[in-house]
Backbone of each chain as ProteinMPNN parsed JSONL, in Angstrom:
{"seq_chain_A": "MVRLQPDPFLNELTNMFERTTEKGSVWVTLKHSSDKSKVQRNKMKTAGEKIEYRCLIRATDGKKTISTMVGAKDHQRFQSSYATILKARMTALKKRERKDKRKAADSDKKADSKKRSSAAKKASN", "coords_chain_A": {"N_chain_A": [[29.209, 168.166, 92.588], [31.568, 166.37, 90.939], [34.546, 166.568, 89.295], [36.062, 164.45, 87.064], [38.735, 162.5, 85.607], [38.529, 161.065, 82.304], [38.707, 158.141, 82.418], [38.432, 157.283, 85.225], [35.894, 158.367, 85.477], [34.321, 156.732, 83.84], [34.52, 154.353, 85.265], [33.198, 155.047, 87.619], [30.718, 155.57, 86.586], [29.933, 153.029, 85.809], [29.642, 151.926, 88.357], [27.465, 153.429, 89.192], [25.437, 152.462, 87.53], [25.318, 149.898, 88.519], [24.441, 150.327, 91.109], [21.844, 151.161, 90.689], [20.234, 149.116, 89.839], [18.162, 147.818, 91.203], [16.386, 149.839, 92.033], [15.684, 153.2, 90.919], [17.224, 155.624, 88.653], [19.535, 156.362, 85.985], [21.077, 159.232, 84.752], [22.589, 160.586, 81.911], [24.305, 163.262, 80.607], [25.177, 165.092, 77.722], [27.128, 167.775, 76.597], [28.013, 170.623, 74.683], [30.684, 172.429, 75.484], [32.614, 175.152, 76.831], [33.581, 175.199, 79.28], [33.768, 177.489, 80.712], [32.75, 180.473, 82.387], [30.011, 182.664, 81.481], [30.738, 185.317, 81.679], [33.527, 185.149, 81.577], [33.739, 184.12, 79.009], [32.72, 186.222, 77.465], [34.64, 188.159, 78.007], [36.873, 186.995, 76.828], [35.994, 186.977, 74.235], [35.819, 189.709, 73.591], [38.447, 190.309, 73.85], [39.358, 189.049, 71.734], [40.208, 186.462, 71.821], [40.478, 182.961, 71.109], [37.899, 180.743, 71.777], [37.921, 177.649, 73.29], [36.143, 174.77, 72.676], [34.815, 171.849, 74.208], [33.594, 168.483, 74.817], [31.345, 168.134, 77.345], [30.592, 165.827, 79.82], [28.153, 164.692, 81.912], [27.057, 162.761, 84.685], [24.464, 161.349, 86.628], [22.829, 159.805, 89.45], [20.822, 160.811, 90.754], [21.564, 161.211, 93.327], [24.302, 161.486, 93.497], [26.62, 163.344, 91.6], [28.679, 163.195, 88.787], [31.315, 164.309, 86.594], [32.979, 164.841, 83.449], [35.404, 165.824, 80.931], [35.803, 165.625, 77.435], [37.875, 166.014, 74.601], [38.523, 166.843, 71.11], [40.6, 165.147, 70.583], [40.452, 162.881, 72.253], [37.86, 161.867, 72.243], [36.948, 159.726, 70.76], [38.001, 157.357, 71.791], [36.866, 157.451, 74.285], [34.118, 157.35, 73.696], [33.773, 154.816, 72.664], [34.389, 153.175, 74.834], [32.374, 153.975, 76.52], [30.143, 153.134, 75.077], [30.512, 150.401, 75.307], [30.092, 150.018, 78.032], [27.403, 150.782, 78.274], [26.211, 148.829, 76.712], [26.73, 146.592, 78.218], [25.32, 147.111, 80.547], [22.684, 147.895, 79.993], [20.538, 145.884, 80.172], [17.948, 145.396, 80.686], [16.186, 146.066, 78.771], [13.743, 145.232, 76.252], [13.992, 142.434, 74.105], [13.599, 142.056, 70.554], [10.172, 141.782, 69.777], [8.391, 138.847, 69.053], [6.088, 137.946, 66.488], [4.566, 135.668, 66.506], [3.644, 133.754, 69.192], [4.074, 131.12, 69.748], [6.15, 130.513, 68.124], [8.12, 132.026, 69.344], [8.49, 130.652, 71.721], [9.389, 128.287, 70.666], [11.775, 129.164, 69.473], [13.206, 129.796, 71.676], [13.723, 127.307, 72.709], [15.176, 126.388, 70.612], [17.394, 128.055, 70.759], [18.532, 127.069, 72.993], [19.155, 124.448, 72.198], [20.805, 125.069, 70.164], [23.038, 126.043, 71.418], [23.971, 123.715, 72.524], [24.411, 122.209, 70.227], [26.283, 123.771, 68.916], [28.351, 123.576, 70.657], [28.852, 120.932, 70.416], [29.661, 120.892, 67.786], [32.029, 122.289, 67.937], [33.5, 120.484, 69.402], [33.652, 118.396, 67.633], [35.092, 119.555, 65.625]], "CA_chain_A": [[29.761, 167.868, 91.249], [32.959, 165.936, 90.984], [35.153, 166.492, 87.974], [36.975, 163.323, 87.011], [39.359, 162.173, 84.316], [37.605, 160.167, 81.588], [38.686, 156.732, 82.833], [37.713, 157.154, 86.51], [34.483, 158.69, 85.239], [33.666, 155.533, 83.311], [34.42, 153.404, 86.368], [32.152, 155.518, 88.524], [29.457, 155.403, 85.859], [29.6, 151.613, 85.95], [29.126, 151.76, 89.718], [26.119, 154.008, 89.239], [24.519, 151.517, 86.901], [25.149, 148.761, 89.424], [23.659, 150.755, 92.281], [20.459, 151.48, 90.351], [19.55, 147.998, 89.183], [16.931, 147.508, 91.936], [15.507, 151.009, 91.873], [16.384, 154.426, 90.556], [17.589, 155.83, 87.254], [20.8, 157.04, 85.718], [21.007, 160.241, 83.695], [23.876, 161.005, 81.355], [24.1, 164.452, 79.778], [26.286, 165.544, 76.882], [26.964, 169.19, 76.272], [29.098, 171.332, 74.003], [30.98, 173.434, 76.508], [33.964, 175.699, 76.912], [33.932, 175.081, 80.685], [34.056, 178.83, 81.239], [31.525, 181.222, 82.656], [29.624, 183.569, 80.41], [31.56, 186.522, 81.849], [34.85, 184.827, 81.026], [33.625, 183.974, 77.553], [32.576, 187.555, 76.888], [35.948, 188.808, 78.117], [37.742, 186.412, 75.802], [35.505, 187.404, 72.926], [36.208, 191.101, 73.352], [39.906, 190.323, 73.707], [39.656, 188.401, 70.466], [40.81, 185.146, 72.023], [39.669, 181.865, 70.594], [37.349, 179.93, 72.865], [38.018, 176.233, 72.946], [34.995, 173.986, 73.141], [34.96, 170.398, 74.284], [32.344, 167.832, 75.178], [31.188, 167.92, 78.783], [29.702, 164.705, 80.106], [27.751, 164.608, 83.309], [26.209, 161.611, 84.99], [23.928, 161.365, 87.985], [21.804, 158.824, 89.804], [19.899, 161.552, 91.599], [22.201, 161.503, 94.615], [25.683, 161.895, 93.276], [26.854, 163.764, 90.226], [30.075, 163.212, 88.348], [31.45, 164.907, 85.275], [34.292, 164.781, 82.817], [35.416, 166.493, 79.637], [36.639, 165.034, 76.388], [38.085, 166.908, 73.465], [38.566, 166.231, 69.783], [41.638, 164.116, 70.512], [40.197, 161.652, 73.006], [36.451, 161.488, 72.358], [36.641, 158.443, 70.126], [38.312, 156.297, 72.739], [35.867, 157.535, 75.347], [32.777, 156.939, 73.274], [33.694, 153.362, 72.481], [34.301, 152.578, 76.169], [31.033, 154.32, 76.996], [29.214, 152.237, 74.396], [30.693, 149.07, 75.884], [29.437, 150.016, 79.337], [25.955, 150.798, 78.055], [25.796, 147.532, 76.195], [26.803, 145.623, 79.305], [24.42, 147.467, 81.649], [21.284, 148.061, 79.585], [20.076, 144.53, 79.88], [16.534, 145.266, 81.035], [15.365, 146.393, 77.602], [13.154, 144.037, 75.637], [14.455, 141.983, 72.793], [12.545, 142.235, 69.552], [9.022, 140.918, 70.025], [8.022, 137.979, 67.93], [4.656, 138.028, 66.228], [3.96, 134.398, 66.883], [4.136, 133.392, 70.514], [4.564, 129.743, 69.738], [7.474, 130.599, 67.508], [9.043, 132.544, 70.345], [8.795, 129.553, 72.629], [10.216, 127.361, 69.895], [13.118, 129.695, 69.247], [13.899, 129.67, 72.956], [14.228, 125.934, 72.769], [16.221, 126.299, 69.599], [18.588, 128.727, 71.269], [19.139, 126.116, 73.914], [19.742, 123.324, 71.477], [21.894, 125.631, 69.364], [24.214, 126.071, 72.289], [24.489, 122.353, 72.643], [24.923, 121.729, 68.942], [27.519, 124.483, 68.583], [29.386, 122.996, 71.505], [29.174, 119.644, 69.813], [30.415, 121.185, 66.571], [33.391, 122.633, 68.333], [34.167, 119.263, 69.829], [33.938, 117.577, 66.454], [36.156, 120.229, 64.889]], "C_chain_A": [[31.239, 167.527, 91.368], [33.5, 165.84, 89.568], [36.213, 165.391, 87.974], [37.68, 163.26, 85.656], [38.446, 161.154, 83.629], [37.562, 158.731, 82.109], [38.034, 156.519, 84.202], [36.219, 157.463, 86.372], [33.722, 157.456, 84.776], [33.518, 154.468, 84.393], [33.267, 153.77, 87.287], [30.777, 155.367, 87.882], [28.987, 153.949, 85.939], [29.02, 151.345, 87.329], [27.703, 152.288, 89.836], [25.093, 153.061, 88.641], [24.272, 150.331, 87.828], [24.266, 149.121, 90.604], [22.182, 150.937, 91.959], [19.726, 150.322, 89.675], [18.222, 147.683, 89.866], [15.915, 148.631, 91.805], [16.353, 152.22, 91.52], [16.767, 154.452, 89.09], [18.981, 156.427, 87.175], [20.574, 158.028, 84.58], [22.429, 160.534, 83.207], [23.618, 162.155, 80.386], [25.362, 164.798, 79.002], [26.053, 167.002, 76.513], [28.239, 169.734, 75.634], [29.484, 172.499, 74.903], [32.421, 173.9, 76.458], [34.472, 175.604, 78.35], [34.303, 176.437, 81.292], [32.737, 179.554, 81.463], [31.243, 182.19, 81.513], [30.463, 184.85, 80.459], [32.946, 186.297, 81.239], [34.814, 184.759, 79.512], [33.54, 185.337, 76.883], [33.896, 188.317, 76.909], [36.861, 188.314, 77.003], [37.331, 186.872, 74.41], [35.958, 188.829, 72.621], [37.718, 191.208, 73.19], [40.333, 189.628, 72.415], [40.315, 187.04, 70.617], [39.874, 184.064, 71.49], [39.18, 181.021, 71.777], [37.343, 178.468, 72.435], [36.843, 175.459, 73.544], [35.336, 172.504, 73.172], [33.607, 169.795, 74.656], [32.326, 167.545, 76.672], [30.196, 166.781, 78.99], [29.409, 164.679, 81.598], [26.918, 163.353, 83.505], [25.717, 161.726, 86.42], [22.939, 160.226, 88.196], [20.77, 159.496, 90.712], [20.497, 161.908, 92.949], [23.58, 162.105, 94.407], [25.835, 162.311, 91.824], [28.347, 163.749, 89.928], [30.141, 163.827, 86.956], [32.868, 164.727, 84.744], [34.224, 165.557, 81.511], [36.276, 165.711, 78.654], [36.713, 166.004, 75.207], [38.147, 166.142, 72.163], [39.554, 165.069, 69.724], [41.204, 162.803, 71.144], [38.737, 161.207, 73.02], [36.165, 160.122, 71.757], [36.898, 157.265, 71.057], [37.24, 156.262, 73.827], [34.524, 156.974, 74.893], [32.677, 155.444, 73.033], [33.653, 152.653, 73.836], [32.904, 152.799, 76.753], [30.004, 153.373, 76.38], [29.295, 150.827, 74.976], [29.977, 148.962, 77.226], [27.922, 149.961, 79.17], [25.46, 149.432, 77.613], [25.749, 146.511, 77.328], [25.741, 145.868, 80.368], [22.957, 147.55, 81.242], [20.684, 146.72, 79.191], [18.597, 144.351, 80.175], [15.617, 145.591, 79.86], [14.909, 145.112, 76.916], [13.833, 143.703, 74.318], [13.296, 142.131, 71.817], [11.399, 141.246, 69.782], [8.692, 140.094, 68.801], [6.52, 138.029, 67.757], [3.952, 136.779, 66.74], [4.535, 133.936, 68.219], [4.712, 131.981, 70.529], [5.969, 129.696, 69.162], [8.522, 131.023, 68.527], [9.473, 131.439, 71.289], [9.712, 128.553, 71.935], [11.653, 127.852, 69.787], [13.918, 129.672, 70.549], [14.525, 128.288, 73.078], [15.393, 125.772, 71.802], [17.53, 126.881, 70.098], [19.337, 127.792, 72.204], [19.877, 125.011, 73.155], [20.891, 123.802, 70.609], [23.185, 125.605, 70.162], [24.855, 124.697, 72.326], [25.127, 121.907, 71.331], [26.219, 122.455, 68.574], [28.672, 123.962, 69.431], [29.842, 121.671, 70.913], [30.027, 119.836, 68.566], [31.869, 121.447, 66.901], [34.176, 121.383, 68.677], [34.567, 118.432, 68.617], [35.026, 118.212, 65.595], [37.483, 119.949, 65.564]], "O_chain_A": [[32.041, 168.327, 91.848], [32.96, 165.106, 88.74], [37.141, 165.405, 88.783], [37.259, 163.896, 84.69], [37.678, 160.46, 84.294], [36.479, 158.159, 82.229], [37.165, 155.657, 84.332], [35.389, 156.882, 87.072], [32.625, 157.17, 85.255], [32.512, 153.761, 84.437], [32.469, 152.92, 87.681], [29.794, 155.07, 88.561], [27.799, 153.676, 86.115], [28.029, 150.628, 87.464], [26.85, 151.684, 90.487], [24.006, 152.884, 89.19], [23.154, 149.822, 87.912], [23.443, 148.318, 91.045], [21.347, 150.874, 92.861], [18.709, 150.532, 89.013], [17.256, 147.32, 89.195], [14.743, 148.402, 91.507], [17.555, 152.267, 91.779], [16.654, 153.454, 88.378], [19.527, 156.926, 88.159], [19.954, 157.696, 83.569], [23.348, 160.707, 84.008], [22.814, 162.035, 79.462], [26.466, 164.797, 79.547], [24.944, 167.408, 76.166], [29.358, 169.365, 75.988], [28.713, 173.444, 75.07], [33.326, 173.149, 76.094], [35.638, 175.889, 78.621], [35.056, 176.511, 82.263], [31.737, 179.273, 80.802], [32.113, 182.492, 80.697], [30.847, 185.395, 79.424], [33.463, 187.131, 80.496], [35.704, 185.255, 78.821], [34.193, 185.586, 75.87], [34.233, 189.026, 75.961], [37.527, 189.098, 76.327], [38.163, 187.121, 73.537], [36.425, 189.116, 71.519], [38.213, 192.086, 72.483], [41.51, 189.622, 72.054], [40.908, 186.52, 69.672], [38.656, 184.236, 71.431], [39.956, 180.642, 72.653], [36.837, 178.107, 71.372], [36.595, 175.497, 74.749], [36.033, 171.979, 72.303], [32.61, 170.505, 74.791], [33.169, 166.816, 77.195], [29.108, 166.771, 78.414], [30.318, 164.647, 82.427], [26.175, 162.935, 82.617], [26.454, 162.147, 87.313], [22.302, 159.748, 87.257], [19.955, 158.83, 91.35], [20.002, 162.8, 93.638], [23.965, 163.085, 95.045], [25.249, 161.703, 90.928], [29.162, 164.229, 90.715], [29.145, 163.86, 86.233], [33.814, 164.494, 85.496], [33.144, 165.907, 81.037], [37.341, 165.203, 79.005], [35.755, 166.702, 74.876], [37.862, 164.945, 72.115], [39.391, 164.135, 68.939], [41.54, 161.731, 70.642], [38.395, 160.265, 73.734], [35.242, 159.433, 72.193], [36.124, 156.309, 71.107], [36.773, 155.197, 74.232], [33.878, 156.218, 75.618], [31.602, 154.865, 73.184], [32.965, 151.643, 73.983], [32.336, 151.916, 77.395], [29.112, 152.875, 77.066], [28.28, 150.145, 75.12], [29.338, 147.952, 77.524], [27.243, 149.187, 79.843], [24.429, 148.945, 78.076], [24.848, 145.674, 77.39], [25.303, 144.925, 81.027], [22.075, 147.3, 82.064], [20.372, 146.471, 78.027], [18.044, 143.277, 79.942], [14.403, 145.408, 79.95], [15.565, 144.072, 76.977], [14.191, 144.582, 73.534], [12.148, 142.311, 72.224], [11.617, 140.047, 69.957], [8.713, 140.58, 67.67], [5.769, 138.138, 68.726], [2.876, 136.85, 67.333], [5.744, 133.751, 68.363], [5.69, 131.69, 71.217], [6.842, 128.964, 69.628], [9.629, 130.488, 68.583], [10.651, 131.3, 71.617], [10.668, 128.044, 72.519], [12.609, 127.1, 69.974], [15.143, 129.546, 70.536], [15.676, 128.126, 73.485], [16.412, 125.145, 72.091], [18.607, 126.318, 69.906], [20.566, 127.725, 72.215], [21.034, 124.692, 73.428], [21.834, 123.056, 70.342], [24.248, 125.216, 69.679], [26.067, 124.53, 72.186], [26.209, 121.32, 71.307], [27.135, 121.863, 68.002], [29.817, 123.911, 68.983], [31.026, 121.335, 70.906], [30.967, 119.084, 68.306], [32.791, 120.931, 66.27], [35.341, 121.23, 68.308], [35.65, 117.848, 68.566], [35.787, 117.515, 64.922], [38.521, 120.425, 65.105]]}, "seq_chain_B": "MVYIASWDDFVEKSVQLFRADPEKTRYVMKYRHCDGKLVLKVTDDKECIKFKTDQAQDAKKMEKLNNVFFTLMARGPEADISEVGGKEQAEAQPAKKGRGRKQ", "coords_chain_B": {"N_chain_B": [[7.256, 169.863, 75.481], [7.757, 167.043, 73.638], [7.108, 163.778, 72.71], [8.706, 161.937, 70.287], [7.76, 159.764, 67.779], [8.998, 158.491, 65.644], [12.192, 157.205, 65.056], [14.096, 158.125, 63.187], [13.178, 160.693, 62.621], [13.547, 161.816, 65.108], [16.35, 161.773, 65.368], [17.109, 163.455, 63.249], [15.839, 165.893, 63.953], [17.018, 166.395, 66.428], [19.71, 166.817, 65.852], [19.472, 169.045, 64.255], [18.484, 170.852, 66.134], [20.664, 171.064, 67.849], [22.616, 172.146, 66.139], [21.486, 174.592, 65.615], [21.722, 175.979, 67.993], [24.403, 175.54, 69.48], [25.669, 176.136, 71.904], [23.795, 176.055, 73.882], [22.399, 173.732, 73.749], [21.646, 170.52, 75.026], [22.148, 166.997, 75.441], [20.451, 164.384, 76.697], [20.447, 161.267, 78.33], [18.363, 158.943, 79.794], [18.229, 156.193, 81.855], [16.405, 153.566, 83.146], [16.695, 150.912, 84.99], [15.124, 149.102, 86.535], [12.56, 149.337, 85.494], [13.079, 148.882, 82.897], [13.357, 150.94, 80.981], [14.119, 153.462, 78.583], [14.949, 156.767, 77.995], [15.457, 159.395, 75.778], [16.595, 162.693, 75.468], [16.641, 165.869, 73.952], [17.404, 169.188, 74.269], [17.182, 172.796, 74.146], [16.361, 174.392, 76.086], [14.326, 175.88, 75.158], [13.062, 174.614, 73.138], [12.089, 171.225, 73.21], [12.78, 167.928, 72.651], [11.854, 164.515, 72.778], [12.505, 160.995, 73.118], [11.197, 157.841, 73.654], [11.645, 154.537, 74.835], [11.441, 150.909, 75.161], [12.808, 149.002, 74.008], [15.438, 146.811, 73.081], [16.662, 146.997, 70.623], [16.53, 149.667, 69.988], [18.403, 150.732, 71.648], [20.711, 150.105, 70.369], [20.545, 151.732, 68.161], [20.724, 154.096, 69.473], [23.366, 154.096, 70.231], [24.675, 154.867, 67.944], [23.701, 157.461, 67.657], [24.783, 158.551, 69.946], [27.474, 158.552, 69.213], [27.374, 160.383, 67.144], [26.705, 162.716, 68.558], [28.842, 162.921, 70.366], [30.886, 163.445, 68.571], [29.979, 165.847, 67.342], [29.942, 167.525, 69.557], [32.47, 167.438, 70.701], [34.125, 168.098, 68.593], [32.965, 170.258, 67.484], [30.164, 172.103, 66.067], [30.362, 172.154, 63.329], [31.455, 169.883, 62.52], [31.957, 166.973, 60.511], [29.506, 164.623, 60.175], [28.742, 162.617, 58.616], [30.059, 160.268, 58.342], [30.112, 159.263, 60.829], [28.977, 156.877, 63.218], [28.478, 155.192, 61.313], [29.133, 152.152, 59.505], [31.86, 151.698, 59.571], [32.898, 152.675, 62.017], [31.359, 151.336, 63.909], [32.134, 148.781, 63.465], [34.783, 148.906, 63.99], [34.971, 149.202, 66.696], [34.066, 146.854, 68.337], [36.209, 145.104, 67.952], [37.872, 143.527, 69.476], [36.252, 141.636, 70.46], [36.176, 139.48, 68.887], [34.327, 138.577, 66.989], [34.143, 136.485, 64.943], [33.955, 135.113, 61.617], [31.529, 132.671, 61.054], [32.064, 129.368, 60.203]], "CA_chain_B": [[7.856, 168.517, 75.468], [7.086, 166.18, 72.669], [7.718, 162.492, 72.405], [8.678, 161.693, 68.851], [7.566, 158.33, 67.585], [9.927, 157.936, 64.667], [13.589, 157.372, 65.441], [14.809, 158.941, 62.202], [12.765, 162.077, 62.862], [14.192, 162.267, 66.341], [17.766, 162.018, 65.077], [17.223, 164.638, 62.391], [15.464, 167.096, 64.698], [17.938, 166.674, 67.522], [20.924, 167.391, 65.27], [19.074, 170.4, 63.86], [18.381, 171.659, 67.347], [22.019, 171.328, 68.326], [23.335, 173.044, 65.22], [20.889, 175.923, 65.706], [22.256, 176.647, 69.173], [25.312, 174.566, 70.082], [26.088, 176.476, 73.271], [22.727, 175.848, 74.863], [21.717, 172.453, 73.593], [22.211, 169.345, 75.711], [21.588, 165.703, 75.045], [20.358, 163.628, 77.948], [19.953, 159.907, 78.264], [17.933, 158.442, 81.103], [17.988, 154.758, 81.822], [15.812, 153.054, 84.372], [16.871, 149.469, 84.846], [14.046, 148.321, 87.155], [11.401, 149.351, 84.601], [13.53, 148.605, 81.539], [12.962, 152.064, 80.118], [15.177, 154.356, 78.137], [14.406, 158.02, 77.453], [16.455, 160.319, 75.259], [16.043, 164.047, 75.399], [17.51, 166.925, 73.442], [16.73, 170.455, 74.499], [17.957, 174.028, 74.295], [15.552, 175.092, 77.086], [13.184, 176.542, 74.523], [12.415, 173.5, 72.485], [12.516, 169.991, 73.848], [12.244, 166.747, 71.994], [12.16, 163.305, 73.531], [12.232, 159.695, 72.515], [11.059, 156.876, 74.747], [11.61, 153.166, 74.325], [11.806, 149.818, 76.061], [13.327, 147.98, 73.103], [16.898, 146.702, 73.035], [17.193, 147.405, 69.313], [16.68, 151.118, 69.981], [19.659, 151.047, 72.338], [21.754, 150.021, 69.345], [20.457, 152.965, 67.373], [21.201, 155.184, 70.331], [24.82, 154.086, 70.222], [25.09, 155.68, 66.799], [23.41, 158.856, 67.958], [25.817, 158.951, 70.904], [28.687, 158.853, 68.459], [27.139, 161.635, 66.422], [26.774, 163.851, 69.475], [30.225, 163.051, 70.854], [31.657, 164.098, 67.513], [29.532, 167.229, 67.199], [30.228, 168.343, 70.736], [33.909, 167.512, 70.947], [34.813, 168.702, 67.448], [32.265, 171.48, 67.079], [28.942, 171.861, 65.28], [30.634, 172.069, 61.897], [32.098, 168.595, 62.247], [31.303, 166.105, 59.535], [28.969, 163.452, 60.87], [28.209, 161.666, 57.648], [30.738, 158.986, 58.513], [29.989, 158.824, 62.211], [27.877, 155.978, 63.468], [28.392, 154.298, 60.174], [29.634, 150.8, 59.747], [33.304, 151.706, 59.859], [33.162, 152.819, 63.445], [30.685, 150.287, 64.664], [32.913, 147.555, 63.344], [36.115, 149.102, 64.554], [34.939, 149.151, 68.154], [34.085, 145.564, 69.03], [37.181, 144.258, 67.281], [38.486, 142.562, 70.379], [35.295, 140.612, 70.826], [36.464, 138.305, 68.082], [33.088, 138.054, 66.413], [34.665, 135.993, 63.677], [32.997, 134.513, 60.702], [31.261, 131.264, 61.374], [32.277, 128.567, 59.007]], "C_chain_B": [[7.075, 167.598, 74.543], [7.845, 164.852, 72.555], [7.594, 162.245, 70.912], [8.656, 160.194, 68.615], [8.624, 157.734, 66.666], [11.377, 158.247, 65.045], [14.316, 158.308, 64.479], [14.458, 160.421, 62.345], [13.49, 162.642, 64.062], [15.656, 162.627, 66.088], [17.918, 163.321, 64.293], [16.946, 165.92, 63.177], [16.465, 167.425, 65.784], [19.239, 167.285, 66.997], [20.661, 168.833, 64.817], [19.084, 171.341, 65.058], [19.772, 172.035, 67.854], [22.727, 172.343, 67.436], [22.792, 174.467, 65.286], [21.451, 176.689, 66.906], [23.173, 175.708, 69.968], [25.648, 174.864, 71.542], [25.039, 176.117, 74.299], [22.141, 174.443, 74.824], [22.426, 171.332, 74.356], [21.45, 168.091, 75.286], [21.61, 164.813, 76.282], [19.801, 162.24, 77.696], [19.544, 159.503, 79.663], [17.631, 156.966, 80.973], [17.492, 154.284, 83.178], [15.787, 151.533, 84.277], [15.657, 148.699, 85.369], [12.788, 148.29, 86.288], [11.781, 149.006, 83.166], [13.156, 149.698, 80.566], [14.146, 152.963, 79.804], [14.529, 155.599, 77.53], [15.557, 158.902, 76.993], [15.828, 161.69, 75.128], [17.079, 164.984, 74.81], [16.767, 168.239, 73.613], [17.699, 171.625, 74.526], [17.232, 174.954, 75.276], [14.454, 175.945, 76.467], [12.344, 175.46, 73.854], [12.926, 172.23, 73.151], [11.919, 168.807, 73.106], [12.724, 165.5, 72.725], [11.834, 162.049, 72.72], [12.239, 158.663, 73.628], [10.997, 155.47, 74.169], [11.854, 152.141, 75.437], [12.431, 148.677, 75.245], [14.855, 147.99, 73.027], [17.454, 147.18, 71.694], [17.347, 148.924, 69.212], [17.956, 151.55, 70.699], [20.827, 150.994, 71.354], [21.761, 151.266, 68.482], [21.008, 154.129, 68.175], [22.717, 155.255, 70.309], [25.34, 154.957, 69.067], [24.858, 157.158, 67.058], [24.41, 159.399, 68.984], [27.076, 159.368, 70.172], [28.559, 160.161, 67.701], [27.316, 162.82, 67.367], [28.159, 164.015, 70.095], [31.058, 163.81, 69.822], [31.288, 165.567, 67.382], [30.003, 168.092, 68.364], [31.717, 168.463, 71.003], [34.633, 168.234, 69.817], [34.161, 169.994, 66.983], [31.141, 171.19, 66.117], [29.182, 171.744, 63.78], [31.205, 170.703, 61.503], [31.266, 167.752, 61.285], [30.804, 164.847, 60.234], [28.443, 162.408, 59.895], [28.827, 160.282, 57.826], [30.479, 158.394, 59.895], [28.786, 157.909, 62.386], [27.629, 155.055, 62.3], [29.031, 152.977, 60.505], [31.091, 150.797, 60.176], [33.562, 151.718, 61.354], [32.567, 151.689, 64.248], [31.493, 148.997, 64.603], [34.285, 147.681, 63.978], [36.11, 148.899, 66.062], [34.976, 147.738, 68.734], [35.072, 144.59, 68.409], [37.709, 143.171, 68.201], [37.545, 141.432, 70.763], [35.495, 139.333, 70.021], [35.21, 137.693, 67.5], [33.427, 137.548, 65.02], [33.595, 135.368, 62.827], [32.79, 133.052, 61.074], [31.401, 130.458, 60.084], [31.574, 127.222, 59.088]], "O_chain_B": [[5.865, 167.423, 74.687], [9.056, 164.822, 72.335], [6.505, 162.334, 70.345], [9.449, 159.451, 69.194], [9.088, 156.614, 66.88], [11.735, 159.393, 65.317], [15.067, 159.184, 64.91], [15.319, 161.29, 62.21], [13.979, 163.772, 64.05], [16.135, 163.666, 66.543], [18.742, 164.172, 64.627], [17.693, 166.895, 63.093], [16.74, 168.596, 66.043], [19.804, 168.176, 67.632], [21.506, 169.715, 64.973], [19.609, 172.453, 65.007], [20.02, 173.179, 68.236], [23.358, 173.28, 67.924], [23.521, 175.431, 65.049], [21.634, 177.905, 66.84], [22.773, 175.154, 70.992], [25.886, 173.944, 72.325], [25.361, 175.897, 75.467], [21.466, 174.019, 75.762], [23.652, 171.221, 74.326], [20.301, 168.132, 74.846], [22.672, 164.53, 76.838], [18.83, 162.056, 76.961], [20.298, 159.7, 80.616], [16.876, 156.543, 80.098], [18.09, 154.571, 84.215], [14.961, 150.952, 83.574], [15.206, 147.75, 84.727], [12.028, 147.323, 86.338], [10.908, 148.854, 82.311], [12.693, 149.425, 79.459], [15.033, 153.188, 80.627], [13.666, 155.495, 76.659], [16.515, 159.127, 77.734], [14.672, 161.826, 74.726], [18.262, 164.898, 75.139], [15.635, 168.384, 73.153], [18.87, 171.479, 74.877], [17.47, 176.162, 75.286], [13.736, 176.651, 77.175], [11.122, 175.401, 73.984], [14.07, 172.176, 73.602], [10.702, 168.701, 72.955], [13.849, 165.443, 73.222], [11.022, 162.053, 71.794], [13.162, 158.612, 74.441], [10.369, 155.243, 73.135], [12.393, 152.46, 76.497], [12.565, 147.55, 75.722], [15.477, 149.047, 72.923], [18.567, 147.701, 71.625], [18.181, 149.42, 68.454], [18.522, 152.602, 70.399], [21.801, 151.735, 71.484], [22.813, 151.79, 68.117], [21.666, 155.023, 67.642], [23.293, 156.342, 70.363], [26.322, 155.684, 69.214], [25.692, 158.002, 66.729], [24.832, 160.553, 68.904], [27.671, 160.403, 70.471], [29.504, 160.947, 67.623], [27.984, 163.799, 67.035], [28.601, 165.141, 70.323], [31.834, 164.702, 70.165], [32.162, 166.432, 67.319], [30.408, 169.24, 68.181], [32.174, 169.499, 71.488], [35.638, 168.905, 70.05], [34.733, 170.736, 66.184], [31.145, 170.168, 65.431], [28.308, 171.289, 63.042], [31.408, 170.409, 60.325], [30.037, 167.823, 61.264], [31.589, 164.097, 60.815], [27.788, 161.443, 60.289], [28.212, 159.263, 57.507], [30.61, 157.188, 60.105], [27.727, 158.123, 61.797], [26.698, 154.249, 62.299], [29.421, 152.72, 61.644], [31.506, 150.007, 61.024], [34.32, 150.908, 61.888], [33.2, 151.152, 65.157], [31.532, 148.224, 65.56], [34.871, 146.701, 64.439], [37.11, 148.478, 66.644], [35.845, 147.447, 69.555], [34.809, 143.389, 68.345], [37.963, 142.044, 67.775], [37.962, 140.412, 71.312], [35.05, 138.254, 70.412], [35.031, 136.476, 67.504], [33.021, 138.149, 64.025], [32.473, 135.128, 63.274], [33.731, 132.313, 61.364], [30.906, 130.846, 59.026], [31.657, 126.425, 58.154]]}, "name": "protein", "num_of_chains": 2, "seq": "MVRLQPDPFLNELTNMFERTTEKGSVWVTLKHSSDKSKVQRNKMKTAGEKIEYRCLIRATDGKKTISTMVGAKDHQRFQSSYATILKARMTALKKRERKDKRKAADSDKKADSKKRSSAAKKASNMVYIASWDDFVEKSVQLFRADPEKTRYVMKYRHCDGKLVLKVTDDKECIKFKTDQAQDAKKMEKLNNVFFTLMARGPEADISEVGGKEQAEAQPAKKGRGRKQ"}
C-alpha cells in the first residue's frame, strides 16, 4: 500500500487504467475514514477528543495498490479530476443501443457526414 | 450479494447503507476494460448491494453517485447531498471543454 498525495494518485490511477486495457481490472474504493486504528479511536473517544474523518481512496489493479486521502477542503477538486480520468478511460462501455439496426447504420453514416458538413460550416463561417 | 436492476434503487439503498454505518461502509467501483464491464458495490460487510452494467450512459450516472459519496465521506454522513451531482456541479466541471452553444 502506497500512500500518495491526491495528484500523484490520479497520475498513477491513469497508468493503472492504461496497463489494464488488454486484460485485467481496476478497483477503486471510497471509504469514510479517520485513518486511525480502532485502539487509537477508542483512546481519543475516552479522552473526549474529536475524531476527524476524511475520504480514503484506494485503487488497485490486483498487483499494486495505491491510496490517498481527501478532506472537506479538497474533495471537490479531486472528484472533478477523477471524473475526467474515468470519462477518458472508460471507453469500452457500449453506447446506447438503437432499436432499429438500419437506423444505427444510417446514423453512423450521418455522423460521418456531420463531421464533414460541420467542417464545411466552419469554413463558410 | 444482490445485483440491483434499477439504478435509482441502487443509489437510494447505497446511501442508506452508508448513513446507517458510515465507519464500516465502503463504495467500490470495478472496471474491466477488455470486457467493457462496470460493477459498483456498496457494502458494510453485513449487507452488500451491487450494480452491474456495460452501458456508457450508466457511467454518467455513476459520476453523480461518485460525487455524492465523495461529499458524504469527506464531509461526513450528515452532509447535504441534495445539491450534489446536480446540474450545477456537472456543468461547473467541464467548463474548460468549451462546449459552447451551437449557432
